[in-house]
N, C-alpha and C positions, 0 to 999 in steps of 0.2 A: 775830293773832286766830284764824285758821283752825286753827292748831296747838293753841291753848289750848282751843278748842271741841271739837276732836277728842279730846283727853285727858279733857275733862269727860264726853263721851259714853261713853268707854271705862270710866271708873271708876264711872259711874252705872249702866250696864247690865251690867258685867262679872260673869261667873260662870265660874270656872275650868273648863276641860275636864276630864272624868273621866279617870282613868288610862288607860283603854283607848282614849281619843280623842286622847291626846297624840301629836303627829306627830314622826317622826324628822326629822333635818336634811335628808335627801334626799327628803322627801315633797313638797317644792316644787322646781321646776326652777331653772335659772340665773336670776339676778335680771333679766336683760335679756329674758327670755321672759315676755310678759304673758298672763294668762288660761290658765296651764298646769295649773290644778287647779280642782276644784269643792269645795263645802263641804256639810256635813251640815245638815239642817233646823234653822233658827233660829240658825245660826252666822254671826257677823260676822267680817270681817277688814278692817283698815285698813293702808295701806302708805304710806310716804314713800320716794322715791328721789331721788338726786342723781347726775346724769351730767355729765361734762366731756369735750368733744370738741375735737380740734385738727385742722385741715386746712392743708396747705401744698403747695408745688410745683404745677405746672400740668400737666395731661394733655390730650392730643389723641388721642382713641381710647384706646389703651393706652400711648402713648409720652409720656414726660416731655419738656416743652418749656420753654424759657427765657422770661423776661418780655419780652425783645426779640422773640421769635418770636410771643408773644401779641399784641403791639402792631403786628405786621406782618401779622397774620391778617385776612382780610376779615370785616367785621361783617354783621349781618343787616338793616341799614337801607339799604344803597346798592347792592343787586344785585351784591354782591361787589367793588365798586370802592372802598369805604371801609375804613378801618382803625380798630381800637380805640385810644382815647386813653389808657386806663389798664389796668393789669393787677393782679388780686388777688395778694397775697403770702401772707397767712395769714388764717385765720378761726378764731375760738374761740367755743364755745357752752357755756354752763352751763344745765342744765335741772333744775328742781325739780318732781317729779311727785307728785301725790296720787292715791291710789286707794282705793276702798271696795268691798267685796263683801258680799252678804247672800244667804242661801239660804232662801227661803220654803218649799221642799220639798227632799227628798233628791235630786230629779231636776233641779232648776233653781237656778242661782246667778245673781244679778244683779250687774253690775259697772259702775262708773263710773270714769273716769280723766280727769285734766286736768293741765296743767302751767303753770309760769311760766318763761319763757325770757329769757336774757341773751345777746346776740350782739355780736361785734366783728369787723369786717373791716378789714384794713390793705391798702392798694393803693399802687401807684407810678404816677406820671404819665409820659407819654412824654417823651423827651429834649427835643423841641422846646418842651415846656411847662415845662421846668425839671427834670424827673426827680424831683421831691420826693415823699415818701411822705405819705399822709394816712389817717386812720381814720374809720370811721363805726360807729355803735352803734344798737342797738334793744333793746327789752325789752318784755315784756308777757305776758299770758295766751295760751296756745296753744289749739288746738282741743280739744273735749271729746268723749269717746267713751262711749256707753252701749251695753251689750250684755247678752244673756242666754246663759248657758252651760248646755247641755242634756246630761245624762248619756246615753251610749249603752251602754257596758259598764263594770262596776266589780266586779272580783273580785281574788283574791290574786295573779294573774299579770299582768293588764293593766287599765289604766283608760283609757277612750276617751270623749271628749266633743266636741261641736261648739258653736260660738258664732255667733250672728247679732247684728250691731250696726250702729250708725249714728254716724258722726263728725259733730259739729255745728260750724259755723264760728264758734266763739267767739274765735278768734285774729284779730288785725288783719292786713289786707293793704294798709294805707295808711301803713306806717312811713316816716318821713322823717328826714333829718339834713343837716347842712351838708357840702357837698363843694366842691372848687375851682371848680365851675361854677355853684353855686347855694347860697343860704342855706337852702333847704328843698327838697331833691331826694328824689324817691321812690327808696327803696333797692331793691336787687336782690331777686330772688325768694327766695333762701335767707336773706335778712335779714328777711323777713316772718315773722310769728308764726303764721300760719294759712293755710288753703287757700282760704277764702271760699266753699266749697261743702259741701253735704250729701252725705256719701259713705258708702254702705252697705258693710259688710265681712262676710266669712265666715272662720271659723277652724276647723280640724280638729286636734285634739290627742290624742296617744296616749303612754302611758308603760308600758313593759314592766318587770316586777319580777323580778329575779334575785337576791333577797336583798340583800346589800350593794351589788350593782351594779344600776343602773337605766339603761335606755336610753329616751330620749324623742324624739318627733318632733312638729313643729308646722308646719302650712301655713296661711298667712294671705294673703288676697286682698282688695283694696279697689279699687273702681272708681267714679268719679264718673258718675252717670247723669242728673243733673238740669240739665245745661247749664253755661254759663259763670257765673263769679262776677260781682260788680258792677263789676269792673275789666276784664272782657272775656276771661277765660281760664279754663281748668281743667286740672288735672294729669292725666296719663295713668294707666292702671291700674298698681297696685303689687302686687308679690308678694314675700312674705318666707317663706322655708322654712328650718327649722333641724332638726338632729339632734344630740343630746347624749348623753353617757354620764357618769354620776356614780358615785362610790365612797364609801360611808359607812365612815369609819375607826373612829369610835366613834358611840354613839347620837346625839349632838348635834352632830357635825361631819362634813361631807362636802365633797368637791372635785368639780369637773366640767370637762369639755372639750366644746366645742361647735363645729360647723361650720355656717355660715350663708350662704345665698344671698339676695341682695336685688336686685329688678328694679324699675325705674321707667320707664314708657313716656314717649313724647315729649309735650310740652305742646301743648295745643290753644288757639289764640288767643294774645294777648299784651296786656300792659298798655301803653296808649298813652302813659302818663306816664313810662315807663322809657325812657331814651335809649340805644338799642342801640349807638350810636357810642361811648359812653363806656367801657363795661366789659363783658366777657363775661358777668358775673353779671347784667346787665340785658337780656341777649339770650335770648329764649325758645327759640331753636334750640339752646341749650346746656343743656337740661334733659333728663334721662333717663340711665339707667346700668344696668349689670349689675355686681354686686360680690360677691366671695367673702371671707368673714372667718372667722377662728378666734378662740376666746375661752377663757379660763381663769377658773374661778369657785370661790368658797368660800361655803359655807352653814353657819351656826351657829344652833342653837336653844337657848335658855336653859332649864334644868330646875330652877333654884333657885326657891324659893317666891315671892319678891317679884316677880321679873321672868319668871315662868313663861310659856312659850309666846311670848315675844318673840324674833323672828328678826333676825339680822344677816347681810347677804350682800354679796359683792364680786365684780365681774367686770371683766376686762381684755379688750378687743376689739381685734384687730389685723387689718389688711387683708392678704390674700395675692394678690388679683388684682382689677383694676378695668378695666372697659371702659366708657367714658363717651361720651355723645353730644355732639359739638362740642368745646368747650374748657371744662374745669372744673378745680377744685382737687381734689387727691388727699387721701384720708383718711390721717392719721397714726396716731391711736389714739382709743379712747374708753374711759373708765372709768365704772363705775357702782357706787354704794354704796346699799344699801337696808335699810329696817327694815319688818318686818311683824308684826302682832299679831292673833291669832285668839282669839275668845271666844264663849261661848254667851250669847244674850240671856235676858231674864227669862222 
C-alpha cells in the first residue's frame, strides 16, 4: 500500500524539471551515502532502496577464530568462569528503505527515512548439547530518521551542506523466537530492529566538482544523549566517514569508488532478558567496532520522456579491515540497489 500511495503522490503533483534543472548521473553520490545532496525550492524526491548483507566467520579483535574457540571463550555473565553454549555461524539481513525529501526553500531540504528489516541468524550448539545447528529470525520496521539539510556553499566548484536530525525509536527491541533453550527467547542485539532510544545526529557533506570527475566527503556522527531504553541499555556513539570519487562516462551514467570508516562505541547497560551464557550475540560486552570498507557503485539517470529523471543505482561494499570489541561476526559483503525520482511540486 505504501508503494501505491507513493506513486499516486508522484503522478498527482509531478511537474517535469526544466531542461536546465535536469541532473547528471553524478549529481548524486553513491547510493549508500544518505543525505548527500540538497534540492531546489519546491522540489520533491522519493527513494526506495534494497540492501542485502551477509556476515560469517567469527572475530576476536582482528583475529579470525573457530566456533570451538568461541564456545570456550568466557562469557559476560560469570566473571570469566563460564563459557558460551552456542556460536553464531552466519547472519543475513535484507533491508527495504523508504526516503522522502522536500525543499521548502533553496537553503533548506527536509528528509525522512525509515526501513523494513528481515534478519536470520544461524548458530551451532556446543558439542555437549549435541552440536546441532538452529536458526532464529526477526522482521519489522526499523528506526525512523528526520533531518533538515542546510546549505552552506553552492557554486560551480563545490557544494557544502550540513544536516541536523533525530532518530526516533520506531524499531522493536523486543524481538523473540524459538531457540533450543526456550520457546520464546529474547534475540540478540543485532537481531533487534531498533535502538529503543532517541538519538540526535549531525552530518557534514561536501562535493568538489572537476567536470566529469567529482570528489565527495561526508562525516556523520550520532550519539544517544537521553539515557537507556526501556530494556536497560543504549548504544555508544557512532561515527561514519566516507570519501568517494566518481567519473561521468556519459551524461546519464557514472561510476564511483568509495572508502568508508565506521566506528561504534561500547554499549552502556544490558538487556536482562538476554542470556549472556548462551551466545556472544546476547552479550553486551561484544558490541562496538572499527571498520574500513571499500565500495564500487553505478549511477544511471533516465533522460527519456516517460521515465525522465528516474534514477537507478547499485553499490557493492566489501570490508578491508575490521577491529571489533569482544567476539563478533565478520562482514562478508553488502549490496544496495536504489531508485530515486525528483520532481517539482505544483
